[in-house]
C-alpha positions, 0 to 999 in steps of 0.5 A: 663277211664270212671273215668278219664272222668268224673273227667275232666267234674267235674272240668270244671263243678266247674271253670264254676259256680266259673266263673258264681258266680263272677260279670262280669257286665261292664259298660261305664267308660266316661272320659271327658278332659278340663283340659289343660293336659293329664290325666292318670288314674290307677284302681286296681280292688278288688279280687272280680274281679282282674280288672285292667285297666291303661287309658290316655286321651290326653289334651283338653280344654274347647272349645274342650274337649277329649272324652274317653269311656272305658269299665270296670268291677263294682268294688270298685277300688284303683285310682291313677291318674296324671293331671295338669302336672303330679300332683298325687292324689290317693283314690278310684273310686266306679264304680256301674254303668255308670259314666262320670268324667269331669277333669276341667281347671287346676288351675280353682275353680269351681263355689262356695261360699267363706268367706273372712278375712271382713267376706263378702260371695262372689260368685265365679262365680260372684264376688258378694257379695250374704250372709250377715256376719253373715249367717253362724258360724264365724271361726276366723280371716283369715281363707278362707274357702267354705260355700256352696257345689259348682256345681257338674254337672249332675247325673252320673256325677263328675267334678274332679279337683287337684291343688296345689296353694301358698297363703301368707300373715300376719301371724294369730297367732292362726293358726301359725302351718298350715303354711309352712314357713315364709319370713321376708322382713326387713318390717314385717313377712310374713307366706305362706301356699301351699295348695291343692284345690280338687273336689269332697270331701266327701262320697257321691262321686263315685270319693273320694281321 
């Protein structure tokens, strides 16, 4: 009988030590929804925690955002997000401390710099040309691209944007393989392309695509 009790005690002790070895730190994940659409986020943790969360944040807007605070375990999560009327994106979310995610209005581009066909650099917040042609390397005719990192937010806060948009215009044959299709209206050929706008981007962000 004593041997049985000793074995039970050892089993309980081993289970306790195993649980203590797994990090159980919990932090606050704040989601601020200004997108105008419901946001759903599915988080699947690693084998370290086996954590699983399905987070729902009702629609809010810039004037009346919806704010939800969740308690989650520290981990690197596989992330799936549905926003802007069901548009889905996937990636990872590194939760290494208290974190705020702000979902900006659907279809709205965050302030930054753009270079257009005439090689003028435009501030998207003001519409003013604030940079001279030639300040950055020239990529080629007809290429639109961001040239300066956008305003990302305060420390420990990341702005989330993800939506699809249609571009069209006269074709540039040097990048013809990028187009999704062609229109012919009888007076010429036009190209069109379905593109994705997303923030944040790059490896320095915790919310990654």
